[in-house]
N, C-alpha and C positions, 0 to 999 in steps of 0.2 A: 540266396539273398537273406539277410537276417530278418527274423520276424520281430516287429516292434513290440516292446513291452507295453501291455495295455495301460499301465500306470504312468508311462513316460509323458504322455500328453498332459495329464493333470499336473505332474511334477514340474515340467518345464513351464507350463502356463502359470503356476503359482510363483515360480522363481522370477519370472519377468513381469509380474503384475505391476502396472503403472509405468513401465518402461516405454519409450518411444519406439515404434516400429517403422521401418525394418531394423532388425538387429541381428547380431551373430552371437551364438553361445557355444561354449565348449564344455562338454560333460567331462569333468575331471575324473570321475570314477571310471568312465569308459577309457580315458587316456591311460590311466594306471594299468588297466587290464591289457591294453594294446602294447604298452611298453614292455610288460612281462612277456607277452607273446612274441614280440620282435627280438627281445634281448636273449631269450632262452636258447635258441639254436646257435646264436653267435657266441654266447658264453660257453656252451658245451663244446664248440669247435675250437675254442681258445683264440678266437679272433677278436677284433674290435669293430664297432659300428660307427661310421661317420654320418652325422645327421645332415640330411639334405634340407637346408633352410628354405629352399624354394617352396617346399611343401608345408611350411609353418608360418613364416613371415611375421612373427610376433616375438620380440625379444624375451618377454617374460615367459612365454610358453617354451621357447628354445631352452632357456635356463632351467625350467622345470624338468623337461625331458632329460637334459644332461645330468641334473642332480639325481633324478630318480633312477636313471640307468646305471649310475655308479661308474666303476672303472671300465665297463664294457662299452659305453658310448663315449667316444673321444674324438674331438675335432668336428669341424663344420665344413660342409660343401656349399659354397655360395654360387650364385648364378651370374654375378656381375661384380666388377671391381669396386664400384661405388657401394654396393651392398657389403662387401667384405670390409671396406674401410669403416662403414657405419657399425658393423658388428664388433670391430676392434675398439671403436669408441665406447661401445656398450660393455666392454670388459671381457669379450670372448677372445680366444686364441686358437692357433693351429687352423688356419683357414686354407681351403683349396678352392680357387675359382675355376669351376669346371667347364667354362666356355671361353674360348680365346677372344682376344680383342686386339685391335691395332691402332685405335684412335689415340691421338696424342694426350688428351686429357686423362684417359684411363692409364696410359703408360706412365705419365708423371705421377699420378696418384699411387699406382702400384709400387713404383720406385720409392716414393716418400714413405709409405707405411712399412717398407722393409729396410729403411735406412739404419735404424738402430740395431735391428736383428732380423733375420729371415723369419717371418711369421705368416705370410700370405703367399702361397704358391699359385701358379697359374698354369693351365693346360696349354700345351703347344702340340702342333702336328705338322709343321712345315718349317723350312729354313727362314722364311720371312718372319714368322712368329719369333724365332730365336733372334734374328737381327734387330727387330723393333724393340723387343724386350731388353736385350743387352744394351742397346743405345740409350734407352731411358735410364737404365740402372747405372751406366757409366756417368751420365750427366749428374745424377743424384748422388753418386759415390755410394751406391748400395749394392747388395747382392740379392737377386731375385731367384727364388727356387722355382723350378719348372717341373711339370709332370707330363710325360709323353703319352698321348692318347692313341690307343689301338682301336681299329675298326673290328668289331666282333660280330658283324652281321652274318646271316646265313646266306651264302651266295652259291646256290647249286647251278648245275648246267654250265660249268666252267665260268661262272661269274655273270652269265647272261641274266640271271634273276637275282635281285637284291631284296632280301627280306630282313628288315631292321631299320635302324635310324641312319640318316645321312649325316654323319659327323666327320670322323677322321678319314683322311685319304690313305692312311697307313694300314694296308689290308693284309699284310703278311708279317709273321714274326720277324723276318729278316729286315723288313722296312722299319718296324718299330725299334728294333735294337740299333739299326743304322742311325736313326734319328737320335736315339739316346747317346750314341757315341759322339755325335756332332756337338753336343752341349759343351763338351770339354774345350772346344775351340773358342768359346765365348767367356772371357774372364769374369764378367759380372753376372754370370748365371751359375746356378748349382742344380744338379740333377737330383730331384727329390724322389721321383719314382715313375711308375707307369700306371695307367688306368684304362679300363675298357668297360663300356656299358652294353650289355647284351639286351638291347631293347626289344628284340623279337621274343624274348623270354620274359623279361621283367615288366614290359609295358603292354602286354596283350593278355586279356582275360579270355580263357577258353570255354566259358559257359555264359556267353553274352546272349541274353534273351532277345535283344533287338536285331540280331543277325544270326539266328541259330544254325542256318545252313552252312555258315563258315566255321562253326566251332570244331568239327572234325579236322579241318585243315589246320586250324590254329593248334590243336593238340599235337598233330603230326609234326608241324614245324618246331614246336618246343621240344618234342622228343628227339628229333634229329639234331637240333641245335645244341642241346646241353652237352653231349660228349665232344662235339666239335669245338665249342667255346673252351671247355676244360683243356682239350689238347692244344689249342692255340696259346693259352696262357702258360701251360707247362713248357711249351717250346720257347716262348719268350723268356721265361725264367732260366731255362737251360742255356740259351744263347748269351744272356747277360752274364751268367756265371762263367761260361767258357771264355768270355772276353774280359773278365775281371772287372765288370761294371757292378758296383754295389749300389743298391737303392734302399731307401728307408720305407717306402710305401708301394704296395702293389694293390691297387684299389679296383673293386669290381662290384657288380650287382646293383640291385634295386629292390624295393619291397616285393615285387612279383617274382624275383629269382633268388630271394634270400636263402631258401633252404638248399638249393643246389650250389650256389656260389660259395657258401661257407665250408663246403666239403673239399674245395680245391686247395691243395697244399701250398701253391705259390702265393695265394691271396692272403694279404696281411690284414685287410680291412674291407668291410662291405659298406655300401652306402644305402641308406633308406631314410624316408621321411614321410611319405604318404600314409604308410600303415599306422602311424600314431594317431591320425585323425580319421582315416578311413573314408575317403570320398567314395561315392557309390560305384565307381568303376571297379573298385577292389572287391565288390560283392561277387564278381564273375571269375574269381580265382578260387577253385575248390579247396585248395590246401590251406588257405589263409583264414584263420579263425579270428577275425577282427570284429570290433564292435563300433558302430557309428558313434563318433564323438563330436563332430562339428555340424551344427545346424544353423540355418538362418530362418528368421520368423517374419512373416508378412501378415498384415491385417486384412481381414475380409471387409470389403467396402461395398459390394454389390451382391444382389441375388437375382440374376436375370431370368432364371427358371427355377422351378421348385427343387430340382436336384443339382443345380449348378450355383456355385459361388464364385465371385471374382475377387482376387487379391490385388492389392496395390503394389506394383513393382514385380520383381522376380526374374528379369531377363539376364541372369548370370550364367552365360553360356561358356562351357569349358573349351579350351584350345584343343587343336588337333583336327583330325578328319571330321567333317561335319556329319552329324547323325543324331538319332534320338538318344543315344547313350551319352551325348554331351550336354543334354538338358538337365536342369536341376530336377531332383526327384521329390515329389511331395511325400513326406514320410509319416507325419502325424497331424491329425488322426490317421490311422491306418486305412488304406483302401481308397484314398483320394487319387484321382487320375487327371493328368493333363488332357486337354482336348486335342484331337489329332490335327485339326486344321489351324490351331492357334499356338500351341506349345506354350513357352514361357516368354512373356513380353517385357520390354523395358519398363513400361508404365502400368501394365496390368496383366495378370495371369489368371484365366478362368480355370476352374477345376470341377470335375464331376464328383459329387458327394455320394458315398456308398449308402445303401439302406441301413437304417438304424442310427445314423449319425446326424445330429442336428447342430448347426453352427450359426450363431447370430452375427450380426454386423459388429465389427470390432474384434471378433475372436481371432486368435492367431492360428496360422497354419505353419508347421515347421517343415522345412525343406532340407535336403542334402544336396550339396554340390557334387558334380562328377569328380572333381579333383580337390585335393586337400588344401593346396596353397592359394588358389586363385580367389576364393571369397575375400581374402584379406585386402584385395585391391578395391573392394566395394565398401568396406567398413573401417571406421577409424579406431574401433576398439572391439575386443572380444570380451564377452562376459563369461568368466569361469564359474560354472555352476557345479555345486556338490549337493546332492540331495535335492531339496527344493529351495535352495538359497543361493544367491550370488556371492561367491567367495572372494572374487577379485575382478577389477576392471583393468584390462591390459591393452595398451596401445599396440596397434599393428604398425607395419612400416608406413602405411598411409597416414595413420594417426600421428606419427612422428614427422609427417611432411616429406617422407622419402619415397622416391619412385625410381629405383635403380634401372629399370628397363621399360 
């Protein structure tokens, strides 16, 4: 876990002086360092990185990361059709909606944004997806690009055990390529490529202090999964070539599997987003040298005991399996701790203050969220901070009045 810079608290406190709390700030110097950390292995491997907007949710920050990453960061991975349409309105291009949809409003919108030219692809994993998408495209007289998703979970014991995310039902290379072949039967669809997310590698930290007894198992699962995932992707690529099926994109990875995924020959691009802001879940990945870049600040409003202060608000709990690692982490001043029987509450969050730290009423406490993108659902704007000054105020999706999911 990164050791907080002793001067950060004073710097951030100076930067937000006079601002209403709670607020969210992005340390742009930290973002710059994380961009270079994330881009370096991708550039060295000759691949490109597709930015996962779910982990950013702020158009100005998305634009900044794309510009700073240069030619290595190309394209966006959206999490909903409405989000993709909004990002197109904002001037972005080359969208991949990574989660299928079948509702009519989404289908009509997806067909509409692709009417002039194919610019927003959508993931599919079954014939019904193909049928619904083709029908909408036919009515709108458009062509919708599709990407077939492979399940890359680790399934030992003959599939009796499933370790990974529950996404695509296409569990073999043959099933993936068979679905890719079926796209040709739908005249208003075009096959853009294949993707697979190895969640048991990318989404699991193997040095989690909240459940240390499970860390050896996590390391073992990752070690066993990496070669099996690479073998599956190589097999998919080989079958596609054998059957004369050409694709533009073979997408894989996530922040937590970046270093292994970029080494695979079939992969043309990797997806990442969380690493640019570094939610505290990514402290538990030993190979990732990331710097915390996103914080939210709460004001201290009570002092119920000599060594306890209470902040107003703070219950920004991360999605996923419930546990202490999903709670926000009090980061600055260093050494602040959540109370075991209260945690982080919607209207108040009590904290134990370490020896040597004195905080008055009204003083800020800076927290880190477990995940990079979810704080944007609670704040209308991010304050971009460089040094001890606010460089820019940038609207989040919420600030734009958009709630795609």
